[in-house]
N, CA and C atoms of all chains as a GROMACS GRO file, in nm:
protein
  573
    1MET      N    1  -1.529   1.215  -0.582
    1MET     CA    2  -1.462   1.263  -0.475
    1MET      C    3  -1.312   1.221  -0.454
    2ALA      N    4  -1.235   1.334  -0.420
    2ALA     CA    5  -1.093   1.286  -0.428
    2ALA      C    6  -1.071   1.164  -0.298
    3THR      N    7  -1.169   1.203  -0.199
    3THR     CA    8  -1.144   1.116  -0.072
    3THR      C    9  -1.199   0.970  -0.086
    4ALA      N   10  -1.279   0.946  -0.188
    4ALA     CA   11  -1.328   0.817  -0.170
    4ALA      C   12  -1.276   0.724  -0.256
    5THR      N   13  -1.153   0.688  -0.217
    5THR     CA   14  -1.087   0.559  -0.285
    5THR      C   15  -1.140   0.432  -0.243
    6GLY      N   16  -1.262   0.397  -0.284
    6GLY     CA   17  -1.313   0.278  -0.222
    6GLY      C   18  -1.288   0.159  -0.341
    7LEU      N   19  -1.339   0.048  -0.328
    7LEU     CA   20  -1.335  -0.050  -0.418
    7LEU      C   21  -1.460  -0.087  -0.509
    8GLU      N   22  -1.566  -0.006  -0.439
    8GLU     CA   23  -1.689  -0.029  -0.474
    8GLU      C   24  -1.710  -0.019  -0.629
    9SER      N   25  -1.624   0.061  -0.705
    9SER     CA   26  -1.662   0.093  -0.859
    9SER      C   27  -1.609  -0.043  -0.908
   10LEU      N   28  -1.523  -0.119  -0.854
   10LEU     CA   29  -1.467  -0.249  -0.889
   10LEU      C   30  -1.550  -0.371  -0.876
   11VAL      N   31  -1.647  -0.349  -0.813
   11VAL     CA   32  -1.739  -0.489  -0.795
   11VAL      C   33  -1.792  -0.552  -0.867
   12ASP      N   34  -1.792  -0.657  -0.892
   12ASP     CA   35  -1.841  -0.734  -1.037
   12ASP      C   36  -1.750  -0.713  -1.149
   13GLN      N   37  -1.638  -0.667  -1.138
   13GLN     CA   38  -1.533  -0.615  -1.266
   13GLN      C   39  -1.491  -0.737  -1.252
   14TYR      N   40  -1.403  -0.748  -1.386
   14TYR     CA   41  -1.287  -0.838  -1.390
   14TYR      C   42  -1.146  -0.767  -1.372
   15ILE      N   43  -1.114  -0.834  -1.266
   15ILE     CA   44  -0.958  -0.766  -1.197
   15ILE      C   45  -0.865  -0.832  -1.209
   16SER      N   46  -0.745  -0.799  -1.180
   16SER     CA   47  -0.617  -0.859  -1.176
   16SER      C   48  -0.553  -0.810  -1.046
   17VAL      N   49  -0.514  -0.889  -0.958
   17VAL     CA   50  -0.440  -0.849  -0.837
   17VAL      C   51  -0.338  -0.914  -0.835
   18ILE      N   52  -0.236  -0.809  -0.790
   18ILE     CA   53  -0.080  -0.843  -0.776
   18ILE      C   54  -0.045  -0.842  -0.618
   19THR      N   55  -0.029  -0.975  -0.587
   19THR     CA   56   0.009  -0.991  -0.438
   19THR      C   57   0.151  -0.982  -0.412
   20ASN      N   58   0.160  -0.956  -0.267
   20ASN     CA   59   0.289  -0.931  -0.200
   20ASN      C   60   0.382  -1.055  -0.245
   21ASP      N   61   0.356  -1.143  -0.277
   21ASP     CA   62   0.457  -1.266  -0.310
   21ASP      C   63   0.493  -1.272  -0.451
   22GLY      N   64   0.442  -1.156  -0.523
   22GLY     CA   65   0.465  -1.158  -0.666
   22GLY      C   66   0.376  -1.252  -0.761
   23ARG      N   67   0.269  -1.281  -0.725
   23ARG     CA   68   0.159  -1.341  -0.798
   23ARG      C   69   0.047  -1.262  -0.877
   24ASN      N   70   0.026  -1.340  -0.969
   24ASN     CA   71  -0.064  -1.220  -1.053
   24ASN      C   72  -0.219  -1.321  -1.040
   25ILE      N   73  -0.324  -1.281  -0.987
   25ILE     CA   74  -0.441  -1.359  -0.989
   25ILE      C   75  -0.553  -1.260  -1.039
   26VAL      N   76  -0.633  -1.327  -1.100
   26VAL     CA   77  -0.746  -1.270  -1.220
   26VAL      C   78  -0.877  -1.328  -1.189
   27GLY      N   79  -0.982  -1.232  -1.176
   27GLY     CA   80  -1.107  -1.285  -1.122
   27GLY      C   81  -1.188  -1.181  -1.108
   28TYR      N   82  -1.340  -1.215  -1.084
   28TYR     CA   83  -1.448  -1.124  -1.052
   28TYR      C   84  -1.447  -1.082  -0.899
   29LEU      N   85  -1.448  -0.945  -0.888
   29LEU     CA   86  -1.440  -0.888  -0.752
   29LEU      C   87  -1.586  -0.918  -0.700
   30LYS      N   88  -1.616  -0.970  -0.582
   30LYS     CA   89  -1.734  -0.991  -0.533
   30LYS      C   90  -1.743  -0.920  -0.429
   31GLY      N   91  -1.637  -0.909  -0.338
   31GLY     CA   92  -1.648  -0.787  -0.214
   31GLY      C   93  -1.510  -0.775  -0.152
   32PHE      N   94  -1.526  -0.666  -0.056
   32PHE     CA   95  -1.406  -0.598  -0.002
   32PHE      C   96  -1.460  -0.555   0.126
   33ASP      N   97  -1.334  -0.521   0.211
   33ASP     CA   98  -1.367  -0.453   0.323
   33ASP      C   99  -1.272  -0.332   0.343
   34GLN      N  100  -1.274  -0.260   0.464
   34GLN     CA  101  -1.200  -0.181   0.475
   34GLN      C  102  -1.036  -0.216   0.488
   35ALA      N  103  -0.993  -0.344   0.511
   35ALA     CA  104  -0.863  -0.357   0.511
   35ALA      C  105  -0.815  -0.428   0.407
   36THR      N  106  -0.893  -0.404   0.302
   36THR     CA  107  -0.873  -0.449   0.152
   36THR      C  108  -0.861  -0.599   0.134
   37ASN      N  109  -0.934  -0.683   0.237
   37ASN     CA  110  -0.972  -0.830   0.217
   37ASN      C  111  -1.055  -0.815   0.095
   38ILE      N  112  -1.037  -0.915   0.021
   38ILE     CA  113  -1.139  -0.931  -0.102
   38ILE      C  114  -1.168  -1.076  -0.123
   39ILE      N  115  -1.297  -1.077  -0.187
   39ILE     CA  116  -1.333  -1.191  -0.246
   39ILE      C  117  -1.350  -1.211  -0.400
   40LEU      N  118  -1.275  -1.301  -0.445
   40LEU     CA  119  -1.258  -1.292  -0.575
   40LEU      C  120  -1.311  -1.432  -0.636
   41ASP      N  121  -1.431  -1.421  -0.729
   41ASP     CA  122  -1.486  -1.526  -0.812
   41ASP      C  123  -1.410  -1.570  -0.927
   42GLU      N  124  -1.433  -1.699  -0.945
   42GLU     CA  125  -1.388  -1.755  -1.121
   42GLU      C  126  -1.258  -1.702  -1.107
   43SER      N  127  -1.164  -1.732  -1.015
   43SER     CA  128  -1.037  -1.666  -1.025
   43SER      C  129  -0.939  -1.788  -1.084
   44HIS      N  130  -0.825  -1.713  -1.133
   44HIS     CA  131  -0.709  -1.834  -1.193
   44HIS      C  132  -0.568  -1.734  -1.184
   45GLU      N  133  -0.497  -1.781  -1.161
   45GLU     CA  134  -0.352  -1.750  -1.142
   45GLU      C  135  -0.288  -1.745  -1.273
   46ARG      N  136  -0.218  -1.658  -1.299
   46ARG     CA  137  -0.144  -1.653  -1.421
   46ARG      C  138  -0.003  -1.638  -1.399
   47VAL      N  139   0.069  -1.757  -1.440
   47VAL     CA  140   0.194  -1.779  -1.388
   47VAL      C  141   0.303  -1.741  -1.500
   48PHE      N  142   0.410  -1.635  -1.489
   48PHE     CA  143   0.450  -1.605  -1.606
   48PHE      C  144   0.597  -1.661  -1.592
   49SER      N  145   0.674  -1.686  -1.719
   49SER     CA  146   0.802  -1.747  -1.704
   49SER      C  147   0.876  -1.710  -1.831
   50THR      N  148   0.990  -1.721  -1.835
   50THR     CA  149   1.078  -1.668  -1.941
   50THR      C  150   1.111  -1.793  -2.034
   51LYS      N  151   1.075  -1.900  -1.990
   51LYS     CA  152   1.099  -2.034  -2.089
   51LYS      C  153   0.980  -2.056  -2.157
   52GLU      N  154   0.847  -2.052  -2.096
   52GLU     CA  155   0.741  -2.058  -2.171
   52GLU      C  156   0.628  -1.984  -2.144
   53GLY      N  157   0.515  -1.998  -2.229
   53GLY     CA  158   0.394  -1.882  -2.225
   53GLY      C  159   0.329  -1.881  -2.081
   54VAL      N  160   0.254  -1.779  -2.086
   54VAL     CA  161   0.173  -1.779  -1.951
   54VAL      C  162   0.096  -1.910  -1.902
   55GLN      N  163   0.111  -1.956  -1.786
   55GLN     CA  164   0.019  -2.076  -1.744
   55GLN      C  165  -0.086  -2.020  -1.674
   56GLN      N  166  -0.219  -2.082  -1.688
   56GLN     CA  167  -0.315  -2.031  -1.594
   56GLN      C  168  -0.373  -2.153  -1.512
   57HIS      N  169  -0.368  -2.128  -1.380
   57HIS     CA  170  -0.412  -2.212  -1.289
   57HIS      C  171  -0.544  -2.172  -1.237
   58VAL      N  172  -0.653  -2.276  -1.259
   58VAL     CA  173  -0.777  -2.236  -1.192
   58VAL      C  174  -0.775  -2.254  -1.049
   59LEU      N  175  -0.841  -2.153  -0.994
   59LEU     CA  176  -0.838  -2.140  -0.834
   59LEU      C  177  -0.991  -2.154  -0.810
   60GLY      N  178  -1.094  -2.082  -0.848
   60GLY     CA  179  -1.216  -2.084  -0.827
   60GLY      C  180  -1.275  -1.959  -0.721
   61LEU      N  181  -1.338  -1.993  -0.625
   61LEU     CA  182  -1.383  -1.876  -0.527
   61LEU      C  183  -1.271  -1.862  -0.419
   62PHE      N  184  -1.219  -1.764  -0.414
   62PHE     CA  185  -1.121  -1.716  -0.295
   62PHE      C  186  -1.125  -1.591  -0.220
   63ILE      N  187  -1.072  -1.582  -0.105
   63ILE     CA  188  -1.067  -1.485  -0.025
   63ILE      C  189  -0.909  -1.451  -0.020
   64ILE      N  190  -0.885  -1.314  -0.050
   64ILE     CA  191  -0.749  -1.297  -0.051
   64ILE      C  192  -0.729  -1.185   0.089
   65ARG      N  193  -0.646  -1.202   0.165
   65ARG     CA  194  -0.641  -1.113   0.271
   65ARG      C  195  -0.560  -0.982   0.256
   66GLY      N  196  -0.620  -0.850   0.294
   66GLY     CA  197  -0.549  -0.733   0.235
   66GLY      C  198  -0.413  -0.711   0.283
   67ASP      N  199  -0.368  -0.792   0.376
   67ASP     CA  200  -0.214  -0.770   0.417
   67ASP      C  201  -0.118  -0.798   0.294
   68ASN      N  202  -0.187  -0.894   0.196
   68ASN     CA  203  -0.110  -0.948   0.104
   68ASN      C  204  -0.144  -0.908  -0.019
   69ILE      N  205  -0.222  -0.791  -0.046
   69ILE     CA  206  -0.258  -0.718  -0.169
   69ILE      C  207  -0.166  -0.604  -0.214
   70GLY      N  208  -0.117  -0.590  -0.319
   70GLY     CA  209  -0.054  -0.486  -0.368
   70GLY      C  210  -0.109  -0.366  -0.454
   71VAL      N  211  -0.152  -0.442  -0.555
   71VAL     CA  212  -0.211  -0.386  -0.662
   71VAL      C  213  -0.364  -0.462  -0.713
   72ILE      N  214  -0.473  -0.378  -0.725
   72ILE     CA  215  -0.582  -0.432  -0.782
   72ILE      C  216  -0.610  -0.347  -0.922
   73GLY      N  217  -0.599  -0.430  -1.010
   73GLY     CA  218  -0.618  -0.350  -1.174
   73GLY      C  219  -0.761  -0.382  -1.225
   74GLU      N  220  -0.812  -0.288  -1.280
   74GLU     CA  221  -0.943  -0.314  -1.352
   74GLU      C  222  -0.895  -0.361  -1.506
   75LEU      N  223  -0.939  -0.487  -1.526
   75LEU     CA  224  -0.893  -0.549  -1.633
   75LEU      C  225  -0.990  -0.508  -1.772
   76ASP      N  226  -0.958  -0.463  -1.867
   76ASP     CA  227  -1.034  -0.433  -1.991
   76ASP      C  228  -1.066  -0.580  -2.067
   77GLU      N  229  -1.148  -0.637  -2.052
   77GLU     CA  230  -1.176  -0.762  -2.106
   77GLU      C  231  -1.151  -0.772  -2.277
   78GLU      N  232  -1.184  -0.665  -2.326
   78GLU     CA  233  -1.138  -0.686  -2.462
   78GLU      C  234  -0.993  -0.691  -2.497
   79LEU      N  235  -0.916  -0.602  -2.438
   79LEU     CA  236  -0.797  -0.587  -2.446
   79LEU      C  237  -0.708  -0.716  -2.406
   80ASP      N  238  -0.775  -0.768  -2.305
   80ASP     CA  239  -0.723  -0.893  -2.238
   80ASP      C  240  -0.709  -1.014  -2.316
   81ALA      N  241  -0.849  -1.016  -2.398
   81ALA     CA  242  -0.901  -1.131  -2.484
   81ALA      C  243  -0.778  -1.126  -2.601
   82SER      N  244  -0.750  -0.994  -2.657
   82SER     CA  245  -0.663  -0.968  -2.750
   82SER      C  246  -0.510  -1.020  -2.741
   83LEU      N  247  -0.490  -1.027  -2.639
   83LEU     CA  248  -0.352  -1.062  -2.568
   83LEU      C  249  -0.327  -1.224  -2.599
   84ASP      N  250  -0.213  -1.248  -2.649
   84ASP     CA  251  -0.174  -1.391  -2.682
   84ASP      C  252  -0.094  -1.418  -2.582
   85LEU      N  253  -0.165  -1.509  -2.459
   85LEU     CA  254  -0.079  -1.511  -2.349
   85LEU      C  255   0.026  -1.628  -2.364
   86SER      N  256   0.020  -1.716  -2.469
   86SER     CA  257   0.104  -1.807  -2.500
   86SER      C  258   0.223  -1.757  -2.547
   87GLU      N  259   0.240  -1.607  -2.612
   87GLU     CA  260   0.374  -1.584  -2.662
   87GLU      C  261   0.436  -1.496  -2.560
   88LEU      N  262   0.351  -1.488  -2.439
   88LEU     CA  263   0.445  -1.355  -2.343
   88LEU      C  264   0.543  -1.448  -2.250
   89ARG      N  265   0.645  -1.382  -2.241
   89ARG     CA  266   0.742  -1.441  -2.162
   89ARG      C  267   0.812  -1.328  -2.088
   90ALA      N  268   0.785  -1.359  -1.956
   90ALA     CA  269   0.848  -1.265  -1.870
   90ALA      C  270   0.892  -1.322  -1.743
   91HIS      N  271   1.004  -1.244  -1.688
   91HIS     CA  272   1.038  -1.275  -1.520
   91HIS      C  273   0.921  -1.279  -1.443
   92PRO      N  274   0.876  -1.368  -1.313
   92PRO     CA  275   0.788  -1.349  -1.252
   92PRO      C  276   0.792  -1.209  -1.165
   93LEU      N  277   0.710  -1.163  -1.107
   93LEU     CA  278   0.729  -1.027  -1.054
   93LEU      C  279   0.792  -1.062  -0.915
   94LYS      N  280   0.866  -0.965  -0.845
   94LYS     CA  281   0.945  -0.949  -0.753
   94LYS      C  282   0.854  -0.978  -0.622
   95PRO      N  283   0.872  -1.017  -0.494
   95PRO     CA  284   0.820  -1.015  -0.404
   95PRO      C  285   0.832  -0.863  -0.335
   96VAL      N  286   0.743  -0.829  -0.274
   96VAL     CA  287   0.725  -0.707  -0.192
   96VAL      C  288   0.842  -0.705  -0.084
   97VAL      N  289   0.923  -0.604  -0.073
   97VAL     CA  290   1.006  -0.604   0.033
   97VAL      C  291   0.980  -0.469   0.117
   98HIS      N  292   0.933  -0.466   0.239
   98HIS     CA  293   0.875  -0.361   0.315
   98HIS      C  294   1.051  -0.259   0.358
   99MET      N  295  -0.204   1.301   0.812
   99MET     CA  296  -0.314   1.367   0.768
   99MET      C  297  -0.247   1.482   0.655
  100LEU      N  298  -0.130   1.533   0.662
  100LEU     CA  299  -0.042   1.612   0.603
  100LEU      C  300  -0.049   1.577   0.452
  101PHE      N  301  -0.012   1.432   0.451
  101PHE     CA  302   0.012   1.395   0.290
  101PHE      C  303  -0.115   1.362   0.252
  102PHE      N  304  -0.218   1.338   0.317
  102PHE     CA  305  -0.350   1.297   0.271
  102PHE      C  306  -0.402   1.399   0.209
  103SER      N  307  -0.408   1.544   0.285
  103SER     CA  308  -0.439   1.659   0.215
  103SER      C  309  -0.379   1.695   0.085
  104TYR      N  310  -0.243   1.662   0.099
  104TYR     CA  311  -0.149   1.716  -0.003
  104TYR      C  312  -0.182   1.628  -0.121
  105PHE      N  313  -0.193   1.503  -0.106
  105PHE     CA  314  -0.240   1.416  -0.224
  105PHE      C  315  -0.393   1.450  -0.293
  106LYS      N  316  -0.471   1.478  -0.217
  106LYS     CA  317  -0.597   1.536  -0.246
  106LYS      C  318  -0.583   1.669  -0.370
  107ASP      N  319  -0.485   1.764  -0.323
  107ASP     CA  320  -0.456   1.889  -0.420
  107ASP      C  321  -0.375   1.836  -0.545
  108LEU      N  322  -0.330   1.702  -0.546
  108LEU     CA  323  -0.256   1.664  -0.644
  108LEU      C  324  -0.363   1.586  -0.773
  109VAL      N  325  -0.483   1.558  -0.719
  109VAL     CA  326  -0.556   1.456  -0.819
  109VAL      C  327  -0.585   1.551  -0.954
  110GLY      N  328  -0.552   1.472  -1.051
  110GLY     CA  329  -0.564   1.512  -1.173
  110GLY      C  330  -0.428   1.518  -1.248
  111GLN      N  331  -0.325   1.520  -1.176
  111GLN     CA  332  -0.190   1.536  -1.218
  111GLN      C  333  -0.139   1.385  -1.259
  112GLU      N  334  -0.025   1.384  -1.347
  112GLU     CA  335   0.021   1.254  -1.383
  112GLU      C  336   0.150   1.231  -1.274
  113VAL      N  337   0.124   1.137  -1.216
  113VAL     CA  338   0.225   1.074  -1.127
  113VAL      C  339   0.282   0.941  -1.171
  114THR      N  340   0.398   0.884  -1.126
  114THR     CA  341   0.463   0.774  -1.130
  114THR      C  342   0.470   0.716  -0.991
  115VAL      N  343   0.407   0.612  -0.965
  115VAL     CA  344   0.411   0.548  -0.827
  115VAL      C  345   0.511   0.395  -0.851
  116GLU      N  346   0.618   0.419  -0.779
  116GLU     CA  347   0.702   0.294  -0.769
  116GLU      C  348   0.684   0.233  -0.639
  117LEU      N  349   0.664   0.107  -0.650
  117LEU     CA  350   0.612  -0.007  -0.566
  117LEU      C  351   0.733  -0.077  -0.481
  118LYS      N  352   0.694  -0.135  -0.365
  118LYS     CA  353   0.797  -0.210  -0.306
  118LYS      C  354   0.856  -0.323  -0.377
  119ASN      N  355   0.799  -0.363  -0.510
  119ASN     CA  356   0.852  -0.477  -0.559
  119ASN      C  357   0.909  -0.429  -0.713
  120ASP      N  358   0.980  -0.301  -0.720
  120ASP     CA  359   1.008  -0.246  -0.819
  120ASP      C  360   0.919  -0.207  -0.920
  121LEU      N  361   0.804  -0.266  -0.900
  121LEU     CA  362   0.714  -0.225  -1.030
  121LEU      C  363   0.690  -0.072  -1.023
  122ALA      N  364   0.688   0.004  -1.146
  122ALA     CA  365   0.659   0.147  -1.134
  122ALA      C  366   0.541   0.170  -1.245
  123ILE      N  367   0.456   0.229  -1.193
  123ILE     CA  368   0.291   0.254  -1.271
  123ILE      C  369   0.278   0.389  -1.291
  124ARG      N  370   0.286   0.454  -1.413
  124ARG     CA  371   0.235   0.578  -1.440
  124ARG      C  372   0.099   0.606  -1.476
  125GLY      N  373   0.039   0.714  -1.424
  125GLY     CA  374  -0.083   0.736  -1.473
  125GLY      C  375  -0.134   0.855  -1.386
  126THR      N  376  -0.278   0.873  -1.421
  126THR     CA  377  -0.335   1.019  -1.363
  126THR      C  378  -0.389   0.977  -1.211
  127LEU      N  379  -0.344   1.074  -1.132
  127LEU     CA  380  -0.417   1.030  -0.984
  127LEU      C  381  -0.548   1.063  -0.982
  128HIS      N  382  -0.617   0.964  -0.950
  128HIS     CA  383  -0.776   0.969  -0.948
  128HIS      C  384  -0.811   1.006  -0.814
  129SER      N  385  -0.773   0.931  -0.704
  129SER     CA  386  -0.822   0.951  -0.559
  129SER      C  387  -0.698   0.889  -0.494
  130VAL      N  388  -0.717   0.948  -0.330
  130VAL     CA  389  -0.645   0.903  -0.252
  130VAL      C  390  -0.708   0.874  -0.117
  131ASP      N  391  -0.685   0.786  -0.038
  131ASP     CA  392  -0.779   0.786   0.084
  131ASP      C  393  -0.674   0.792   0.212
  132GLN      N  394  -0.741   0.805   0.320
  132GLN     CA  395  -0.668   0.802   0.471
  132GLN      C  396  -0.536   0.729   0.461
  133TYR      N  397  -0.543   0.590   0.402
  133TYR     CA  398  -0.440   0.494   0.424
  133TYR      C  399  -0.326   0.532   0.311
  134LEU      N  400  -0.364   0.641   0.235
  134LEU     CA  401  -0.255   0.681   0.125
  134LEU      C  402  -0.271   0.583   0.014
  135ASN      N  403  -0.409   0.499   0.007
  135ASN     CA  404  -0.424   0.399  -0.117
  135ASN      C  405  -0.437   0.491  -0.258
  136ILE      N  406  -0.402   0.466  -0.338
  136ILE     CA  407  -0.392   0.540  -0.470
  136ILE      C  408  -0.479   0.464  -0.565
  137LYS      N  409  -0.562   0.544  -0.637
  137LYS     CA  410  -0.618   0.505  -0.741
  137LYS      C  411  -0.556   0.568  -0.854
  138LEU      N  412  -0.510   0.525  -0.968
  138LEU     CA  413  -0.462   0.579  -1.090
  138LEU      C  414  -0.557   0.547  -1.190
  139GLU      N  415  -0.562   0.637  -1.307
  139GLU     CA  416  -0.638   0.609  -1.428
  139GLU      C  417  -0.533   0.629  -1.531
  140ASN      N  418  -0.573   0.552  -1.656
  140ASN     CA  419  -0.495   0.574  -1.760
  140ASN      C  420  -0.375   0.503  -1.734
  141THR      N  421  -0.362   0.380  -1.664
  141THR     CA  422  -0.226   0.352  -1.652
  141THR      C  423  -0.141   0.301  -1.748
  142LYS      N  424  -0.018   0.310  -1.717
  142LYS     CA  425   0.098   0.215  -1.803
  142LYS      C  426   0.203   0.193  -1.741
  143VAL      N  427   0.237   0.073  -1.746
  143VAL     CA  428   0.351   0.034  -1.652
  143VAL      C  429   0.472   0.077  -1.721
  144VAL      N  430   0.593   0.161  -1.639
  144VAL     CA  431   0.703   0.196  -1.674
  144VAL      C  432   0.782   0.048  -1.723
  145ASP      N  433   0.832   0.039  -1.835
  145ASP     CA  434   0.929  -0.074  -1.867
  145ASP      C  435   0.810  -0.208  -1.871
  146GLN      N  436   0.738  -0.171  -1.968
  146GLN     CA  437   0.617  -0.273  -2.009
  146GLN      C  438   0.692  -0.404  -2.067
  147ASP      N  439   0.816  -0.404  -2.142
  147ASP     CA  440   0.872  -0.530  -2.194
  147ASP      C  441   0.878  -0.623  -2.049
  148LYS      N  442   0.954  -0.574  -1.952
  148LYS     CA  443   0.975  -0.649  -1.844
  148LYS      C  444   0.893  -0.673  -1.778
  149TYR      N  445   0.780  -0.581  -1.750
  149TYR     CA  446   0.656  -0.613  -1.675
  149TYR      C  447   0.515  -0.633  -1.741
  150PRO      N  448   0.527  -0.736  -1.845
  150PRO     CA  449   0.375  -0.732  -1.904
  150PRO      C  450   0.251  -0.768  -1.828
  151HIS      N  451   0.278  -0.812  -1.703
  151HIS     CA  452   0.182  -0.850  -1.620
  151HIS      C  453   0.053  -0.766  -1.614
  152MET      N  454   0.062  -0.623  -1.645
  152MET     CA  455  -0.043  -0.543  -1.654
  152MET      C  456  -0.079  -0.501  -1.771
  153LEU      N  457  -0.078  -0.571  -1.881
  153LEU     CA  458  -0.069  -0.507  -2.010
  153LEU      C  459  -0.225  -0.453  -2.058
  154SER      N  460  -0.307  -0.534  -2.000
  154SER     CA  461  -0.461  -0.489  -2.020
  154SER      C  462  -0.534  -0.425  -1.909
  155VAL      N  463  -0.454  -0.366  -1.818
  155VAL     CA  464  -0.495  -0.260  -1.710
  155VAL      C  465  -0.482  -0.119  -1.752
  156ARG      N  466  -0.606  -0.089  -1.719
  156ARG     CA  467  -0.602   0.079  -1.762
  156ARG      C  468  -0.629   0.164  -1.634
  157ASN      N  469  -0.696   0.110  -1.533
  157ASN     CA  470  -0.725   0.173  -1.395
  157ASN      C  471  -0.677   0.073  -1.299
  158CYS      N  472  -0.600   0.148  -1.189
  158CYS     CA  473  -0.610   0.061  -1.092
  158CYS      C  474  -0.585   0.112  -0.938
  159PHE      N  475  -0.609   0.030  -0.851
  159PHE     CA  476  -0.608   0.058  -0.705
  159PHE      C  477  -0.481   0.016  -0.663
  160ILE      N  478  -0.417   0.108  -0.589
  160ILE     CA  479  -0.266   0.047  -0.517
  160ILE      C  480  -0.298   0.078  -0.380
  161ARG      N  481  -0.252  -0.016  -0.318
  161ARG     CA  482  -0.277  -0.015  -0.188
  161ARG      C  483  -0.145   0.050  -0.106
  162GLY      N  484  -0.180   0.142  -0.016
  162GLY     CA  485  -0.082   0.218   0.028
  162GLY      C  486   0.055   0.172   0.096
  163SER      N  487   0.014   0.057   0.137
  163SER     CA  488   0.128  -0.020   0.205
  163SER      C  489   0.238  -0.054   0.142
  164VAL      N  490   0.218  -0.081  -0.021
  164VAL     CA  491   0.334  -0.109  -0.122
  164VAL      C  492   0.383  -0.014  -0.166
  165VAL      N  493   0.348   0.116  -0.138
  165VAL     CA  494   0.420   0.230  -0.251
  165VAL      C  495   0.547   0.247  -0.170
  166ARG      N  496   0.654   0.272  -0.261
  166ARG     CA  497   0.798   0.312  -0.214
  166ARG      C  498   0.787   0.468  -0.232
  167TYR      N  499   0.782   0.491  -0.370
  167TYR     CA  500   0.774   0.620  -0.403
  167TYR      C  501   0.652   0.680  -0.480
  168VAL      N  502   0.613   0.811  -0.488
  168VAL     CA  503   0.529   0.867  -0.564
  168VAL      C  504   0.629   0.988  -0.650
  169GLN      N  505   0.637   0.959  -0.783
  169GLN     CA  506   0.722   1.054  -0.838
  169GLN      C  507   0.634   1.162  -0.916
  170LEU      N  508   0.649   1.287  -0.866
  170LEU     CA  509   0.544   1.404  -0.893
  170LEU      C  510   0.633   1.487  -1.028
  171PRO      N  511   0.520   1.562  -1.105
  171PRO     CA  512   0.597   1.668  -1.202
  171PRO      C  513   0.663   1.756  -1.116
  172LYS      N  514   0.778   1.817  -1.178
  172LYS     CA  515   0.862   1.894  -1.107
  172LYS      C  516   0.805   2.050  -1.058
  173ASP      N  517   0.710   2.077  -1.122
  173ASP     CA  518   0.614   2.211  -1.087
  173ASP      C  519   0.490   2.160  -1.015
  174GLY      N  520   0.481   2.029  -1.008
  174GLY     CA  521   0.340   2.002  -0.925
  174GLY      C  522   0.353   2.033  -0.776
  175VAL      N  523   0.461   2.063  -0.734
  175VAL     CA  524   0.485   2.092  -0.585
  175VAL      C  525   0.525   2.221  -0.544
  176ASP      N  526   0.420   2.302  -0.464
  176ASP     CA  527   0.456   2.427  -0.397
  176ASP      C  528   0.556   2.417  -0.286
  177VAL      N  529   0.676   2.387  -0.289
  177VAL     CA  530   0.776   2.330  -0.203
  177VAL      C  531   0.763   2.416  -0.054
  178ASP      N  532   0.754   2.557  -0.096
  178ASP     CA  533   0.761   2.636   0.048
  178ASP      C  534   0.631   2.612   0.120
  179LEU      N  535   0.518   2.607   0.058
  179LEU     CA  536   0.364   2.556   0.118
  179LEU      C  537   0.395   2.427   0.196
  180LEU      N  538   0.465   2.341   0.132
  180LEU     CA  539   0.472   2.203   0.185
  180LEU      C  540   0.570   2.211   0.321
  181HIS      N  541   0.669   2.287   0.297
  181HIS     CA  542   0.771   2.296   0.402
  181HIS      C  543   0.686   2.364   0.534
  182ASP      N  544   0.610   2.460   0.511
  182ASP     CA  545   0.556   2.524   0.619
  182ASP      C  546   0.443   2.435   0.672
  183ALA      N  547   0.375   2.367   0.606
  183ALA     CA  548   0.294   2.275   0.653
  183ALA      C  549   0.348   2.183   0.731
  184ALA      N  550   0.449   2.112   0.671
  184ALA     CA  551   0.510   2.012   0.771
  184ALA      C  552   0.592   2.063   0.878
  185ARG      N  553   0.629   2.184   0.874
  185ARG     CA  554   0.688   2.236   1.002
  185ARG      C  555   0.576   2.265   1.117
  186ARG      N  556   0.457   2.276   1.038
  186ARG     CA  557   0.353   2.304   1.167
  186ARG      C  558   0.306   2.188   1.226
  187GLU      N  559   0.302   2.070   1.134
  187GLU     CA  560   0.249   1.948   1.157
  187GLU      C  561   0.374   1.863   1.261
  188ALA      N  562   0.471   1.900   1.230
  188ALA     CA  563   0.597   1.836   1.322
  188ALA      C  564   0.578   1.911   1.482
  189ARG      N  565   0.533   2.062   1.456
  189ARG     CA  566   0.531   2.091   1.601
  189ARG      C  567   0.391   2.075   1.678
  190GLY      N  568   0.320   1.988   1.570
  190GLY     CA  569   0.195   1.925   1.675
  190GLY      C  570   0.073   2.009   1.643
  191GLY      N  571   0.090   2.107   1.564
  191GLY     CA  572  -0.036   2.189   1.538
  191GLY      C  573  -0.120   2.146   1.433
   0.00000   0.00000   0.00000
């Protein structure tokens, strides 16, 4: 249905969250609510830099407040596994400016 | 309400969503909700070299509050219809 944009289809999936401060956090979506607050399990942050490859900081079980969320992407685990993160160089994402 | 209805009619079209952090994502409009949150399928980030952050993402949910623009196909809009609807909405009807 065109009107049912829930996150239900993403529960228990491996997702990538882009937050308003420009961070990229990856983990398993465990829960969400109408305000888009989410619960992320086995999460880690992927830090991009132009000087070295992607660094991963393990975070564990997190709640991210909906205010702070920009994009929630469904990660294709196969595609993601084929990425060589140590070779990726990029500027960190810009923060959201309202 | 107007834009919610408008986007519902656009489901299935290819759009490019530009976010407030300058990231632009192209994809097929899958669904929209009352907050104008957008779900896109078959996504590809515009300028993937600059933004490799979503290389392995194929479907995504974009929170309405971070959208700056939604770029539409030129003939995806019936401008006159939209104009009329907007006029009615502005009148409070």
